[in-house]
NUPAGU-117768 format. One line per 2 residues: their letters; for each residue x, y, z of C-alpha. Coordinates in Angstrom, 3 decimals. Example, Ala and Ser with C-alpha at 12.3 -4.5 7.8 and 13.67 -1.06 7.14 Angstrom:
BEGIN
as) 12.300 -4.500 7.800 ~ 13.670 -1.060 7.140
//
This chain:
BEGIN
mn) 45.236 92.709 -54.311 ~ 42.158 90.869 -56.143
ts) 43.139 92.033 -59.522 ~ 41.118 89.394 -61.631
yi) 38.465 91.198 -59.821 ~ 39.781 94.511 -60.963
rh) 40.417 93.257 -64.836 ~ 36.802 92.340 -64.582
ii) 35.303 96.305 -63.570 ~ 37.622 97.704 -66.082
gq) 36.488 95.287 -69.058 ~ 32.860 96.009 -67.651
vl) 33.799 100.012 -67.756 ~ 35.444 99.456 -71.332
km) 32.370 97.477 -72.539 ~ 30.122 100.926 -71.231
ea) 32.472 103.724 -72.812 ~ 31.872 101.633 -76.033
tl) 27.988 101.493 -75.556 ~ 28.149 105.254 -74.761
ml) 29.730 106.358 -77.914 ~ 26.793 105.173 -79.659
lp) 25.893 108.618 -78.980 ~ 28.262 110.509 -81.041
cl) 27.747 107.776 -84.317 ~ 24.251 108.886 -84.448
ta) 25.015 112.814 -83.871 ~ 27.571 111.961 -87.086
li) 25.213 110.202 -88.878 ~ 22.644 112.928 -88.592
yk) 24.957 115.446 -89.065 ~ 26.483 114.103 -91.842
ep) 30.038 113.759 -90.450 ~ 32.661 111.664 -91.285
eg) 34.454 112.340 -88.004 ~ 31.365 109.158 -86.239
fa) 34.241 107.566 -88.270 ~ 36.916 107.573 -85.771
ff) 34.584 107.101 -83.095 ~ 32.911 103.469 -84.265
it) 36.505 102.490 -84.220 ~ 37.243 103.685 -81.308
lv) 33.655 101.645 -80.357 ~ 35.237 98.238 -81.742
vc) 38.417 98.503 -80.216 ~ 36.941 99.346 -76.343
gl) 34.165 96.261 -76.782 ~ 37.082 94.448 -77.688
ig) 39.229 95.037 -75.070 ~ 36.183 95.041 -72.385
fv) 34.747 91.450 -73.722 ~ 38.408 90.013 -73.178
at) 38.360 91.269 -70.194 ~ 35.654 90.038 -68.371
yk) 35.375 86.537 -70.834 ~ 36.543 84.809 -68.026
kp) 34.686 85.889 -64.423 ~ 36.564 85.904 -61.003
ae) 36.690 83.323 -58.683 ~ 37.276 85.611 -55.887
tt) 34.606 88.665 -55.877 ~ 35.613 90.400 -52.775
iy) 37.630 93.680 -52.786 ~ 38.164 95.807 -49.689
lk) 38.721 99.688 -49.644 ~ 42.103 99.928 -50.770
eg) 41.200 97.532 -54.313 ~ 37.855 99.329 -54.136
ca) 39.834 102.500 -55.275 ~ 42.656 100.834 -56.698
at) 40.168 100.020 -59.849 ~ 38.113 102.726 -59.332
al) 41.165 105.101 -60.293 ~ 42.202 102.737 -63.112
cw) 39.014 102.854 -64.819 ~ 38.696 106.551 -64.894
if) 42.093 106.504 -66.802 ~ 41.752 103.574 -68.468
ls) 37.998 105.395 -69.374 ~ 39.712 108.843 -70.066
if) 42.725 107.675 -72.516 ~ 39.890 105.490 -74.458
ga) 37.826 108.567 -75.014 ~ 39.798 110.959 -76.051
ip) 40.965 108.714 -78.586 ~ 38.486 109.829 -81.374
fv) 40.075 113.084 -81.325 ~ 43.299 112.046 -82.548
lt) 41.681 110.042 -84.835 ~ 39.713 113.082 -86.017
ge) 42.368 115.440 -86.329 ~ 40.145 117.771 -84.563
is) 42.991 117.875 -81.082 ~ 45.945 116.307 -82.693
hf) 48.165 116.123 -79.492 ~ 47.612 112.869 -77.197
vd) 48.200 115.183 -74.151 ~ 45.776 117.922 -75.669
al) 43.028 115.186 -76.451 ~ 43.994 113.412 -73.219
fe) 43.348 116.641 -70.825 ~ 40.346 117.500 -72.863
tv) 38.494 113.777 -72.201 ~ 39.390 114.404 -68.314
sg) 38.447 117.731 -68.454 ~ 35.468 116.218 -69.371
ft) 34.737 112.599 -67.490 ~ 35.576 114.842 -64.252
tt) 33.231 117.810 -64.830 ~ 36.123 119.801 -64.475
ga) 35.091 121.718 -68.575 ~ 38.589 123.730 -68.471
si) 40.357 123.259 -71.787 ~ 43.260 123.351 -74.674
lt) 40.256 124.169 -77.558 ~ 40.972 128.424 -79.090
dv) 38.128 127.820 -80.993 ~ 35.827 125.334 -79.809
ek) 32.945 125.939 -82.460 ~ 35.191 123.980 -85.186
ls) 34.562 120.641 -83.585 ~ 32.179 118.283 -85.676
hc) 28.460 118.065 -83.711 ~ 29.432 114.613 -82.547
sl) 32.840 115.531 -81.083 ~ 30.664 118.676 -79.344
lw) 28.087 116.209 -77.635 ~ 30.733 113.696 -76.559
rs) 32.270 116.641 -74.359 ~ 29.658 117.290 -73.312
ft) 28.284 113.613 -72.593 ~ 31.074 112.971 -71.098
hw) 29.992 115.418 -68.191 ~ 26.969 113.388 -67.997
ig) 28.440 110.672 -67.690 ~ 31.073 111.405 -64.747
gm) 28.707 113.922 -63.091 ~ 27.108 110.683 -61.212
gv) 29.968 108.674 -61.428 ~ 31.140 106.131 -63.906
lv) 30.783 103.060 -61.584 ~ 27.714 104.437 -60.511
fl) 26.288 104.166 -63.669 ~ 27.959 100.361 -63.515
la) 26.140 99.396 -60.663 ~ 22.816 100.818 -61.487
ii) 22.978 98.959 -65.057 ~ 25.197 95.843 -64.811
pl) 24.126 93.379 -61.527 ~ 27.764 93.602 -60.546
sg) 28.554 89.963 -58.280 ~ 30.197 90.227 -55.346
as) 29.210 91.413 -52.007 ~ 31.426 94.367 -51.411
nf) 30.734 96.669 -54.243 ~ 29.818 99.288 -52.011
nl) 33.846 99.808 -51.845 ~ 33.620 101.007 -55.490
mk) 30.727 103.479 -54.662 ~ 32.226 104.611 -51.232
ae) 35.657 105.070 -53.185 ~ 34.108 107.552 -56.125
sp) 31.645 108.993 -54.237 ~ 31.596 112.712 -53.748
gp) 32.042 113.593 -50.181 ~ 33.827 113.120 -46.441
sv) 30.968 109.631 -45.870 ~ 28.783 107.852 -48.231
gk) 25.319 105.584 -47.567 ~ 23.082 103.216 -48.625
lv) 19.540 105.351 -49.238 ~ 17.761 101.450 -49.623
pk) 19.057 98.469 -48.497 ~ 20.143 97.148 -51.885
lk) 23.017 99.065 -53.197 ~ 21.658 98.023 -57.017
ht) 18.276 100.097 -55.801 ~ 20.523 102.981 -54.707
ar) 22.134 103.629 -57.831 ~ 19.708 103.246 -59.778
ll) 17.347 105.972 -57.907 ~ 20.410 108.071 -58.055
ym) 20.136 107.975 -61.794 ~ 16.786 107.693 -61.548
iy) 16.453 111.462 -59.917 ~ 19.390 112.718 -62.028
if) 17.854 111.853 -65.772 ~ 14.532 113.262 -64.354
mt) 16.820 116.599 -62.894 ~ 18.490 116.465 -66.650
fv) 15.100 115.568 -68.564 ~ 13.256 119.199 -66.997
ef) 16.074 121.295 -67.577 ~ 16.002 120.145 -71.606
vl) 12.288 120.796 -71.569 ~ 12.850 124.456 -70.525
ll) 15.859 124.624 -72.395 ~ 13.374 124.331 -75.494
cg) 10.922 126.133 -73.950 ~ 13.239 129.451 -74.445
km) 13.671 128.703 -77.750 ~ 16.918 127.084 -77.638
pv) 18.074 124.597 -80.548 ~ 17.732 121.113 -79.792
fd) 21.282 120.372 -79.997 ~ 22.293 123.107 -77.791
al) 19.793 122.489 -75.509 ~ 20.813 118.732 -75.204
st) 24.766 119.902 -74.970 ~ 24.151 122.286 -71.959
sf) 21.685 119.937 -70.180 ~ 24.556 117.116 -70.329
gt) 27.118 119.940 -69.008 ~ 25.206 121.573 -66.948
ag) 23.810 118.331 -64.708 ~ 27.421 117.446 -64.507
tg) 28.653 120.209 -63.164 ~ 31.167 120.223 -66.081
gf) 30.828 124.132 -68.169 ~ 31.985 122.133 -71.407
gi) 30.097 125.423 -74.085 ~ 29.721 124.750 -77.821
ka) 30.069 128.321 -78.095 ~ 33.295 130.728 -77.502
ds) 31.294 132.765 -75.400 ~ 29.912 130.128 -73.457
la) 26.299 130.732 -72.754 ~ 26.835 135.000 -72.595
gy) 25.106 134.500 -75.893 ~ 21.900 133.141 -75.015
sp) 18.328 134.886 -73.700 ~ 17.942 135.818 -70.085
fi) 15.256 133.022 -69.854 ~ 17.902 130.280 -70.336
qw) 20.618 132.180 -68.582 ~ 18.044 131.764 -65.740
vv) 17.274 128.527 -66.398 ~ 20.418 127.875 -66.235
ti) 21.416 128.575 -62.535 ~ 18.664 127.057 -61.282
fm) 19.761 124.159 -62.646 ~ 23.517 124.509 -61.662
il) 22.525 125.254 -58.150 ~ 20.201 122.068 -58.008
fg) 23.007 119.838 -59.417 ~ 24.526 121.355 -56.235
vn) 22.818 119.503 -53.813 ~ 23.455 117.059 -52.002
fn) 21.362 113.978 -53.543 ~ 20.097 112.715 -49.972
ay) 17.847 115.868 -50.004 ~ 16.124 114.478 -53.613
yf) 15.485 111.365 -51.706 ~ 13.895 112.836 -48.510
if) 11.656 115.251 -50.651 ~ 11.064 112.380 -53.159
mr) 9.682 109.874 -50.286 ~ 7.741 112.874 -49.481
qi) 9.847 113.476 -46.279 ~ 10.101 117.156 -47.059
kk) 10.777 118.018 -42.979 ~ 14.491 115.817 -43.431
av) 15.288 117.708 -46.657 ~ 14.465 121.447 -45.940
sm) 16.456 120.642 -42.551 ~ 19.360 119.058 -43.699
ee) 21.721 121.353 -42.397 ~ 25.373 120.986 -45.462
vk) 22.079 122.561 -47.726 ~ 20.418 125.198 -45.769
cy) 24.903 126.312 -45.389 ~ 24.988 125.733 -49.527
fi) 22.202 127.726 -49.981 ~ 23.131 130.584 -47.473
ii) 26.598 130.909 -48.733 ~ 24.996 131.613 -51.945
aa) 22.807 134.320 -51.092 ~ 25.761 135.957 -48.960
ai) 27.790 135.871 -52.724 ~ 25.271 137.118 -54.842
ai) 24.865 140.037 -52.602 ~ 28.542 140.759 -51.806
if) 29.259 140.881 -56.103 ~ 25.589 142.447 -56.805
fn) 26.360 145.358 -54.486 ~ 30.298 145.484 -55.754
tf) 29.432 144.888 -59.404 ~ 26.169 146.896 -59.865
sl) 27.789 150.131 -61.985 ~ 29.891 147.600 -64.234
fs) 25.648 146.076 -65.666 ~ 23.206 148.236 -67.285
gi) 20.113 147.959 -64.538 ~ 19.363 145.339 -61.333
ee) 18.214 142.338 -63.816 ~ 21.061 142.332 -65.915
tl) 23.548 142.800 -62.662 ~ 21.444 139.942 -60.551
rh) 21.856 137.396 -63.313 ~ 25.039 138.290 -64.054
ss) 26.219 137.738 -60.347 ~ 24.014 134.659 -59.125
fq) 25.083 132.860 -62.856 ~ 28.645 133.228 -61.724
va) 28.185 132.395 -57.755 ~ 26.414 129.208 -59.092
si) 28.513 128.461 -61.972 ~ 31.597 128.532 -59.619
it) 30.136 127.282 -56.467 ~ 28.859 124.287 -58.337
tt) 32.292 124.115 -60.411 ~ 29.936 124.129 -63.326
gf) 32.172 126.775 -65.013 ~ 29.937 128.445 -67.405
st) 30.491 132.052 -67.984 ~ 27.459 134.399 -69.302
td) 30.047 137.289 -68.753 ~ 34.327 137.834 -68.491
fn) 34.404 138.095 -64.364 ~ 38.576 138.224 -65.104
lw) 37.185 141.981 -65.361 ~ 35.754 141.942 -61.951
pe) 36.887 144.295 -59.194 ~ 38.918 142.626 -56.329
ts) 36.264 141.661 -54.220 ~ 34.193 139.573 -56.609
rf) 36.906 138.097 -57.680 ~ 38.215 136.774 -54.567
il) 34.730 135.598 -54.072 ~ 34.426 133.887 -56.433
vl) 38.525 131.965 -56.038 ~ 37.156 131.117 -52.296
lm) 33.638 129.462 -53.792 ~ 36.285 127.492 -55.821
fi) 37.492 126.071 -52.709 ~ 34.251 125.566 -50.997
ga) 31.873 123.360 -53.598 ~ 29.095 122.101 -53.415
ca) 27.714 119.834 -51.206 ~ 28.505 116.441 -50.999
gs) 26.722 113.662 -52.465 ~ 26.072 116.087 -55.436
tg) 27.840 116.479 -58.904 ~ 29.662 119.665 -57.539
gg) 32.919 119.636 -56.795 ~ 35.692 120.810 -54.607
ik) 36.039 120.633 -50.913 ~ 32.205 120.117 -49.707
vs) 30.310 122.362 -47.856 ~ 30.169 119.219 -45.656
ri) 33.586 119.495 -44.589 ~ 33.883 123.037 -44.588
vl) 31.407 123.234 -41.488 ~ 32.942 119.577 -40.025
ml) 36.478 121.832 -40.201 ~ 34.762 124.815 -38.597
kt) 32.397 122.759 -36.093 ~ 36.452 121.088 -34.559
vk) 37.839 124.032 -33.958 ~ 35.095 125.866 -32.329
ke) 35.591 122.910 -30.436 ~ 38.943 122.967 -29.241
ly) 38.882 126.475 -28.843 ~ 35.929 124.983 -25.733
tf) 37.908 122.633 -24.564 ~ 40.195 124.822 -24.502
mh) 38.935 127.442 -22.277 ~ 36.727 124.057 -20.385
pk) 39.577 121.246 -20.323 ~ 37.054 118.723 -18.768
si) 34.490 118.969 -21.066 ~ 33.225 116.750 -23.218
lk) 31.772 118.052 -26.525 ~ 30.728 116.216 -29.279
ik) 30.289 117.304 -32.843 ~ 27.037 117.123 -34.081
id) 25.444 117.403 -37.925 ~ 21.803 117.069 -38.846
gk) 21.181 116.796 -34.648 ~ 23.647 113.313 -34.692
pv) 26.933 112.862 -33.128 ~ 30.113 112.610 -35.943
eh) 32.524 109.933 -35.701 ~ 35.514 110.347 -34.851
ev) 36.538 108.164 -38.161 ~ 34.673 110.594 -39.571
vr) 36.553 114.072 -38.257 ~ 40.264 112.451 -39.040
sv) 39.095 111.787 -42.224 ~ 38.051 114.734 -43.107
nv) 41.480 116.347 -41.665 ~ 43.452 113.800 -43.297
yf) 41.914 114.797 -47.010 ~ 42.447 118.535 -45.972
is) 46.151 118.281 -45.103 ~ 45.711 116.208 -48.605
fv) 44.369 118.306 -50.352 ~ 47.057 121.167 -49.338
ii) 49.866 119.456 -49.767 ~ 48.706 118.364 -52.964
fc) 48.067 122.024 -54.412 ~ 51.497 123.492 -52.896
ls) 53.355 120.852 -55.125 ~ 50.896 120.981 -58.478
lf) 51.499 125.220 -57.773 ~ 55.677 124.763 -57.412
fl) 55.618 122.026 -61.049 ~ 53.728 124.790 -62.585
sf) 55.597 127.921 -61.269 ~ 58.387 126.613 -63.862
eg) 55.772 127.982 -66.517 ~ 56.960 131.471 -65.840
kd) 53.127 132.669 -65.414 ~ 52.300 135.039 -63.584
li) 51.320 133.698 -59.767 ~ 47.372 134.561 -60.276
tc) 47.312 132.275 -63.638 ~ 48.906 129.072 -61.827
ft) 47.379 129.017 -58.672 ~ 44.106 129.584 -60.080
av) 44.675 127.039 -62.680 ~ 45.443 124.258 -59.837
aa) 42.720 125.766 -58.301 ~ 40.188 125.069 -60.685
ti) 41.400 121.963 -62.059 ~ 41.805 119.869 -58.584
nn) 38.599 121.459 -57.706 ~ 37.488 120.592 -61.033
ig) 35.820 124.019 -61.491 ~ 37.095 125.131 -65.661
pg) 37.774 128.650 -65.844 ~ 40.136 130.388 -63.241
le) 41.737 134.084 -63.737 ~ 44.186 136.063 -66.077
ev) 45.309 133.734 -68.999 ~ 43.315 130.742 -67.972
gp) 40.077 132.591 -67.730 ~ 36.555 132.491 -68.859
cg) 38.403 133.929 -72.557 ~ 41.061 132.193 -72.111
nf) 42.004 128.210 -72.266 ~ 44.640 126.367 -70.866
ag) 46.531 125.522 -74.406 ~ 49.738 128.024 -72.691
fn) 50.885 125.520 -70.755 ~ 53.671 123.012 -71.719
pf) 52.647 118.840 -72.358 ~ 54.064 118.350 -68.390
sk) 52.248 120.964 -66.908 ~ 48.847 119.403 -68.843
ii) 49.973 116.028 -67.267 ~ 50.111 117.784 -64.397
li) 47.218 119.726 -63.974 ~ 45.337 116.084 -65.547
ld) 46.597 114.524 -62.691 ~ 44.630 116.888 -60.231
ml) 41.619 116.837 -62.146 ~ 41.389 112.902 -61.109
ag) 42.582 113.593 -58.011 ~ 40.057 116.719 -57.628
rl) 37.175 113.895 -58.762 ~ 37.863 111.549 -56.813
el) 38.872 112.701 -53.892 ~ 42.392 112.342 -53.616
fp) 42.806 108.810 -52.172 ~ 42.148 106.474 -54.812
ll) 44.606 108.484 -57.275 ~ 47.275 108.786 -54.457
il) 46.845 104.443 -54.150 ~ 48.621 104.312 -57.781
fh) 51.017 105.921 -56.072 ~ 51.964 103.768 -53.240
pk) 54.552 101.457 -53.235 ~ 52.994 98.971 -51.678
aw) 49.631 98.586 -53.394 ~ 52.271 97.762 -56.552
ke) 53.932 95.436 -54.326 ~ 50.742 93.326 -53.420
ll) 50.006 93.498 -57.172 ~ 53.139 91.623 -57.901
vt) 53.125 89.493 -55.414 ~ 49.763 88.441 -56.044
qk) 50.685 87.893 -59.970 ~ 53.659 85.556 -58.885
sk) 51.271 83.546 -56.357 ~ 49.353 83.137 -59.147
rh) 51.684 81.895 -61.540 ~ 52.897 79.120 -58.687
lt) 49.560 77.981 -57.758 ~ 49.246 77.587 -62.279
ka) 52.612 76.143 -61.738 ~ 51.999 73.537 -59.140
gk) 48.215 72.589 -60.943 ~ 49.969 71.153 -63.841
r) 52.856 69.109 -61.827
//
């Protein structure tokens, strides 16, 4: 285990977080809020620790996938811990577990909240909550790779460990250029949404916060009613951009390179839009009597479908009061999620497609035992390793989901609340049903349950395995062996 390089990466992430905290500090200066001092103190501490951790450059910069997974998980944990400190220092969230829940929910783009009155927060804290969505949306280490030239040829394992979906690849030969290209697209789309929201007469602060939340498909609102109080134009803009940010970013790369046919022919993207259209149609007819006309029904149906399938979590109405059919569709969308390679969460459309094709292949094999059938995506054969990893992912997902639900059952809450609370956190969605619905929150859970849900959010955002590696005894055993070897070498050198 290359502990020195892992330490170096964590240090770089902490320095990056210190730099990013300048935004809430600047916001506090603009609005003359004393809460900004808490962000400044955290910024200084975070920067100092990051500087110490990166002062001595590691001699060995080669890391393998297991180290990439461990580094990724540890980076997100440290990022969340330091990101939670300002909330505690300001007193706006007094308990550290609650502050950590809120921060992890932000960075993992979940949007689940423990706050009962979000409008009481200062502007700098509100912007930091939304900004954590934007930071975590594309990936913390992807951002790091885009701006800092980390040494070593193994950084692909970092990006692979963090990127959502069953597989990840380079869009261009150099990984650094791939990361930069992804962020160029990400920033451009965020800016376009911000401008359109301003055109809809949304206040600058609201537009910036909403754009951050939409881009990261996070869903932290700055109003108690989320986006229900804004105009239909603004709700339509957010609906469209939630769907766009749920698309595989490879499609945008193909469009950027004027390879429109490749973008349009992507099987996952086509299935993604078909699922959205079908869900909107069913919910539209099922909820038509609840609204005053075709436009309003279509707007709320489209908004909530886009919000749930992309795991954003914004709301314009209390869908907890919708008919059972519509609520079932929304719960189903929670698990399906957005496309691989997007900022959305969930199991991912590509995995669902692969699992369905695997079932189809097995059925065909039963009927024709001697046949050889290849599973194909976009006309290309899918390697057996990818199919195997998808199956293992799904099994692991079910096990973690059931264990989490078991632990939450001790709360004594109703099954729908507990079930959708786990579904909303492990799929990085935000709101669930009943007590954790769009008009509710997660404040009613005890600290132990909140820690379980925090782990679910991290596991969901990191695709399970990077976090699971931290709980594997062999990983810690290798870490201890590495430390002992270093001490022996140091002593031998002194002799």
